[in-house]
N, C-alpha and C positions, 0 to 999 in steps of 0.2 A: 698534761699529757694523760690523754682518756687509759684508764684501768690503773687495777691498785695491785695487779700480780710483780711475781720478781723479776719476770719480764718487762714489763711494763717502766717500772722504775727504772730497772736498768739503762736499756732504752733511752727514759727521758736524762738520765746523766749525758751517759752520750752523744747526743744532740747537744745538749749547751754548752758540753763542752769540744762537740767537732772531734769528737772519736765515735760518729754514729760507724759510719762503714766498718773498723777494725771491730766494732760488737756483732754488727750483721754475718762478714767474716768466718766468723766462729763457731756460728751456729749453724746449724744442719737443716734441711729442707720446711721440716716442721715448726721450728724457728723463726726463718725467716718469711714464712705466713704468717704466721702471728705478729710478727712484726710490720710485716704491710697492712697486715688488719687496723692495726694499732697506729701506723705512721696516718693511714689513706681517713681514719675517724678526726685524725687530728688536721691535718691541713681542709679537712672539712669543714672544721669546726673553724678555724682560722688560719692565715695566710703565711704559717713558717716556712721560709726559704730551706733552712735547714732540713725538718724534714722529710721536703719536697724534693730533694736533693736525691736523698736515701731512696725514695721513694721511686723516683726515676729507676735508679739503679736495679731496686727488686721489678722495675715492671719488666724487665730485659734479660729476664732470669728465667729458667725452668722448674718451676715450682712444687710441681707434681698437684695443681688445685683440682680439687673436689665440686660439685656440683652444687652444691649447701652452702662455698665460703667462696663460691662466683658471685650467688644468687646475692648475697649480703653485702658484696663491692658493688653489684649494680643496684641493687636498693638506696641505697645509702646516696645516691646521684638525682631521681630519678622515681615518680611515684609517692603515692603517703605522707611514707615513711622517708620522705629524703633527708639530711641529716646537711644539706648545703642549700641554701637558696639560692634561685636560677639565677639574679646576677653575679652571684661568687662561683657559680657550676662553672659561665662563660668566662668569670676570668681565669679559671683555672684548671679551665678546659685540658690544657697539655699537661700538668700533672695526673688530675686524679683518675681520668679516665683510661690512659693506655696499664695500669696499673689490672682495672677491671676486666680490661679486654684480653690480657696476658691470660686472666683467670678462665675468663670464658672459652679463649681459645685449647683450653689445656681440661677443660671439664667436655663432660658425655652430652649432656642437654639444658643450651646456653636459655635464658629470661627473654623468648623474643620480644614479647612488648615493647623493655625496658632496652633493648635495645634496637628497634625501629625509633624511639623517641631520644634516643642520642644519634644517633646518623642523622631524623631532619635535625637536630642543633648543630650537628659540624657540620651538616649542609649550609646553614646558617650562616653559620661562622665562615666557611672556606666564601659565599659571595661578598657578604661585608666587612671581612677583617680580613680576606690574600690565602693566597697557597700555601703559609705552614700551616693548615689544618687537615690538608687534602689527605696526608697521610693515615693521620686517624680517622677520617670520611671511610677510607678507603679501604681501612680494614673493617667497622662495621659493614660496610656492604659485602664483604666478603665474607662475613662468619652471619649475616643476614642472606646469603646465597646457600649454603652450606645446608646439605641434605641432613635430614633429622634423620638417626636413627628410628627404622618401624619395625617395631614387632605388632604380631594380628593380638587379638585382643588386650589391645592395653592401646588408649588415646593419650601421644603425646601432649603434655599441660600447655600448648602453645594454641594446642586447637578448640576451642570454644573452652577459653580461658574464662578465670575469675573477677576477669578487670571491670564487667559487667554482672546481670543480673539474667540476661540472656544462656551466656557460657552456661553458669553450672544448671539451670533449668531444663536444658534440653539433652546435658549430664544425668539428671536424674532421673528425668521422663521417659528417655529411649537408652536406656543403658546394655540392654543386651541389643539390640541395632549398630548401637556404635563398640560393641566388641565384637563383631562381625569380620568374616574374612576378607581383607582388602580395602576394611573401612577407610581405617589410617592412611596409607598411601592414596586413594584419592582424595580425602580430608584435606589432605597436607598438600596434595595440586591445586586444589581448590581455594587458599589460604595465597598464592602469589597472585591472585586478579587485586591489582590495586590502584585498577582506574575501573574507567562507563561500561566498554569495549574489552572482549576478551578475544585476542587473536584466534585464528581457523588451526595454526601449529597446537595452541591451549588446545582445544576444543575438540583436536581429532583427539590430545592425552587424554583428555577427559574424558570422553567416550570409548577408552579402551578400559582405562581403571573402572569407571562401572562395572562395565561389563564383567567382570571379576568379581563385581563384589558380590554376594546374593540377595541380600536387603539394602542395594546401593538405591532402590527408584524408591522404595515404600519411606529409607530412610531423607533422602534430597523433598519428599513432599513433607515430611514431621516437622523437618528442622523450616521449611518455608511457614510452613503454616504458624509454626511456634514466633517467629520475628513479624508475623503478622499483626500479632496480636499483643507482642511485646508491651506489657507496661513500658510507661517515663519512668525513668530513674535516677538515679545520679551516677552517672558512666566516668569513671576515671580513666583518662586516656593518655596518661606519663607524662599531658606536654609539659615541660619543664615552667608558663608562663600558663597556665591553667589546667592542674591538673585534675577539678571534676565540673563535668560537663553536664548537662541536660540532655538525656536523651534515651536510646533504644538500644544502642550496641555499641563498644569499644572500638575500635582500630584496628584491633584480628579478627572479632566476630563480624565488622563490617565485610571486611576482604573474601574470610569464609562463604557470607551470604551472596555475595557477586560473587563469587564463583558455581554459586550451588543453584543459583536463576539463568547461569549459562548455557548448565549442564541440564538442570528441567528442558529450555528450551529445545535442545538438541535431544531431548530422549523421548520428550510428548509436548509438542508445541501447543494444540487442543489444551489439554492440563496445565501447560504453562503459563498459557494466561493469563487465568483468574487469581493463579499464583501472582504472576508478578502486578499484574493491576490489583489489590489487593496489596502488597508491600510501600509500591508506589505512591498509593492513596496516604497509607500510615505513616509512610515513611517522612514525605517532603509536605504534610500535617503540620501546620507551625506548633511549636511547645506551648502542653497546653490549651489547643484547639484549635488554635490561630493566629494571622500574624507572617512574617517573613522569615524566621527562624527557625526552620523549617526540625523534624525531628533528629533524621539524617539525612542530609543532604549528599550522601554519595549513594547512600541505598536505591535514594530516588530517583538519581539519574542515573542508575544501571537499571533498576526497575522501566525506568520507560525508553532507555535504547534498544533492551528484552523487546519490549512490545513495537520496535517502531521496527525490530528485523523481521516480527511475523508476516507470513505470506496467506494464502488463497485463506481460507473458510478461519483460520488462525489470526490469519491480517484483519478478516473483517471484524473477529471479536475484540482486538486489540484495539483496532478502530472506535469502538463503544466506550473501552475505558478512558482509552486519550481523552476522548472528550468529554467526559466524565471529572478527571482530574482537577482541570484550573477552573471550578467552582469553589474546590476547598482548598488546594495550592495556591499559595500563596509568593512564594519565594522566586524569582526571578530566574535565576539559573534553572529549576528543574520545569518554569515555564517555557523558558528558550528550547529545550527539549524534545517537552510535548509539543512544543510544535515544528522543529525537527523531523521527530519522529512522524508526526503527522503530514506533513508535506513528501514525506520518504514514503510510504506504506500509497498513499494516495498514487503519488508518480507510477508509484512499479503496477496502478490498476488505472492509470492513463484519466483518474477523475480528480478531481477537488476537493480537499480532506472536509466540507461540509457533503458534498453530496455521495461518499464514499461512507460518512457515519447514515446516511438514510438507511443506507444497503443494510445495514445491522440493526436497526430497531427491532426488538422482540415483539410477537402479538402478545405475550402474556396468557395465553389460553383463547382471545378473543376470535369467537369466527367478524363473518365475510358481515354480519351486522355490527358489528363492536361488541357482542356480549358473550358471557358463558354464565352456563347455567351450571350449578349441582345440589339436585334433589335430599334435599332432609328431612327425611319422615313427610309429612303432609305438607310444609312448605316446598318453594322453592328460591334458595340463593342465586339474583343474578347481579351478576358484578359486571357494569357498563359502563363505557361512553359516552357523553352526547356532546353536540355542539354545545357552545365554540372551542369543546376542550376540554370536560368534565369527568369526575369518575368516580361513578355513585356506586356502593353497594346496598341492595335494599331485598327485598322476599316478597314473593308473592305466595298467598293464602291459599284456603283452597276456592273461595270463594271470589276469585281473582282482586283480589285488595292486595294494594302495594303497600308495604312496610317500609320505612326505612330504618329501624331500629330489628336484631331478631327479636320473637316472640320468646315467651318465659317456657314452652315446650322445644322452641329448639333451643337455648340455651343449656336446658337441664338435658337430652336427649341426647344430642347430637355440638354440645361444645366446646371438643379438643379438633371439629373440623370446620370448627369459627376460627382458629388462631390462621390458618393454612389462608384464610380469605380476607381477614383485617392483612397480614401482609401481603399478600397479592395486592388488594386496594392500596396499601403504603408503594408499594415500587410502582403500579399504574400510574401514579399521580405523580409519582417522582420523574416518573418516563417521561408523563404530558408538560410538567414542568421542562425540562429538555428540550422534550422537542416545538415546545413557545419560542427558547433564544433559539433554535439549529433555524426554523424558519424564517424567524427576524434576521438569523445574519443573513440568509437567503435574499432577506428582501433589501437589505444594503447592499449587498454584492451584486443585484443584480443576475444572479446566478440564472440559465439558459437550461430546461430542459427537453431531452426531447419529450413526446408520446409517451411510448412506451413505457419510461422511466416514470414520466410524470403517473400514471394511471397505477402503478404498479407501486411506489415508494411511496406515493402523495395519498392520492383519494380515497385509492381502494384494500390501501392499510388502513385496519380495525383501531390502530392507536393514530397515526399519523392524519391519518382522513378527517377525523373527527373536527380536527385544529386546521388544516389541509382547506377543509369543505365552506369554513367558516369567512377566508378570504378570498378578496375579489384578487382576481388573473390575468395574465393577457395574454391570448394565442397570436401567433402567425406562423405562415404559410411558407414556403419560399416565395421570394420576391413578391407580398403581402405585405404589408400595412398591420401594426397591433391592434387589435380591437382587446376592448376592455369586458368584463362582467364574471358575473357569480358565479361558479360550477352549479352545475344540473343535472342529473340522471336522465338521458334518451334510453329509448329503445335499442338502436342502435348503439349505446357507449356513453361520452359525456358533451356537452356543451355548456359555451359560458354565456348564458343570458344577459345583454347588456340593459341599460338601464330606457331607454324607449321600446325596450318588448321586443327587440330582434332578441335572434340564439346564433351564436356562432359557431358548429360543429369543433370537435377537436381529434381529426384524422391523423391515418398512422402517421403523416410525414410532417405533422403542425409541430411549431417550437412553445414553449410557454414560460412566461418567467410572473413574477411577483409585481404588482402594481404598484407603483408610486410616486405620491401624489407630487414630488420635485421634475419629475417628464412631463407631466400632465396639465393643460392648459386650467388656468382660473375654473372658468366655466366650467368645465367636465370635474373639476373639484368639488365643486358646489350639487354637480348634478348629483354624483356618485355619497355624496354627503348627507343631501336631502334623500336619495332613496335605500337608504342603511335608515334615517330616522323614519321614515315610512312603513318600512316595512318592523321594526323593532326589532335591527337585528344587532347582535352584539358581536366586536369581532376579540381573540384571542389575544390582541397587541394593537396597540395603535398604528392604523393603516390607513384606512379612507380620513382620518381626521387625525393625521400625524402631522405636526409641526415643523413648517419649511420655512427656511432663510434668502428667498431669493436677495441675491441684490441690485440695492438701491440706486435710482440716477444719484444721489448723493454721494453713494460709495463710488459710483464709477465715473464722478468727476475726481474726488478725489484719487483716487486709482491707488495706493499705499498703504491707505489709512482706514478706520472707524469709527466714526459715534456713535455707533447705533446704543453698545452696553456700556456708556463711558458715565462713572458717576455710579457703577450698580453697584452696591456690594456681597460678593461673591462668599455663599457660608462654605470653604472648603470641606470641613469635615464631611458635608453632607454633598458636594458635588463632587470628593472623591472617591467616596463609598459610592455612589448611583456610575464613576468612572470604572472602577472596579469589578465592579458586577457585570459588567457590561464589556468588562476583556481588556478597556486601558486602560496605559500607563501614562503619568504626568505630575513627578512629584516636584513639581516649581517649587516650593516653601522648603525646600530639603531635606534633612532629617528629622529636625528641631520644626518650631513653630508648626503644629501639624502637617508637618508634608509628611512622609515614608511613616512616623510614626502614627498619621493620625487612622 
């Protein structure tokens, strides 16, 4: 028996002699609580049926438990200091858990994180072992649904708890905001969101509670900014089978941030979009910066759902974030959410996701020439985009000489202004890389543009135009065949110059699409390849010289199979990296053997 007090020795002897019931009946409430604590510790250590029988009787009595005693009983079951192994907890669940629940039901402020962990365990037992565990599961559910008493100026311990590094960091950094009037009630409502989408009823209540706080909007922003940069760390999620995982937030704080995301959307959608996008990117990125095991899948899916719910101008911003995420996120669940969110936003606007993304491409301060100039003393810094899509930062001297790097005078006298220019150059290069990918997606999809959209969002755009004008396009009016050509500016607008010297004007009723060699005859492909070679034109990606694989007569004859690549050895790691870069999925080798893991 655990303990060496007089009561512990007497209890040990009584259990051994079968007189434990008599001893317990002779004690007051305090003595019975001490017996229950001793007996639970014993049953955690070994399967003692006599002790378990007495513990079951005590679990049915009202013993005026304190919150501290209830915490001790719960902490022995789950968490880093648990006194029972996970498989033993499942075996002794009907004995060990009820005494803890009895104490929690009589205490003021229970440990909700451990209750939630036990509720998950009970739900699994009901599923896999039968209905005998349902009463305990229902008691746990009732305790989790019980309202926590709120006192202004004091944050309940289950809000921003200490099971991760995020909670204590936010409590320390924003103590004044967290002590504000109505904040506890609002955050207590936020923590109820345990799914990617909040209900309309929840959102209406959240708006009312947020309006009652004086510092609520500022607190929402600060907490969301905090989780967006929270470093990876070991998180104790109190799962009996895996109590410590790498992530950015534990279960309770994850639910809290989920609620904050939806509250932020209803508060100010324009400000919520960059916060939700940053959280989706940070939480959806793989642990260590890569891979499919992301830092927090629940937060990432919720942030993506919030982006997918945006409309109007906020929707256009959301599309840009949704377009960026697949380049870094590898988790398949999050990627499915991104695709669904894109389709939802696009459907509301009547466009395809790729065309919608083009409408939100920023100009980065470039003018119609694709240039941005800033005077730095006697020199002019010029940020520009050159065809076929290269960002350059150069410096124009007093005599008209162009320098690739800033001269010493500029570095010494205007060094602080060079930093934002270099940051703008980095952002512009990232945007151009994204435009390369998007236009190549349009090529593969066969997207057809109206003349107005093509001019506004492609060739006339300061960023996209540098890439689009280096590509081969096709134009057609109603009922007319497609005519291919390179983009040329004319006095009245734009035209496509054919390989034979002819030019087809782009009229108001014209439709345009990117030329693809798979639709062209062999002699047309050769003609355009000769044309680009003769002009020494370089394209942003393979278009005219793109490989195509038409069906051969032998493949037509065989019908159901092809020997074209028979015997070729595929470098799967390299092939899969290329497929992943283009958004393709095909883990044909399974989880191991350089399949998923490659």
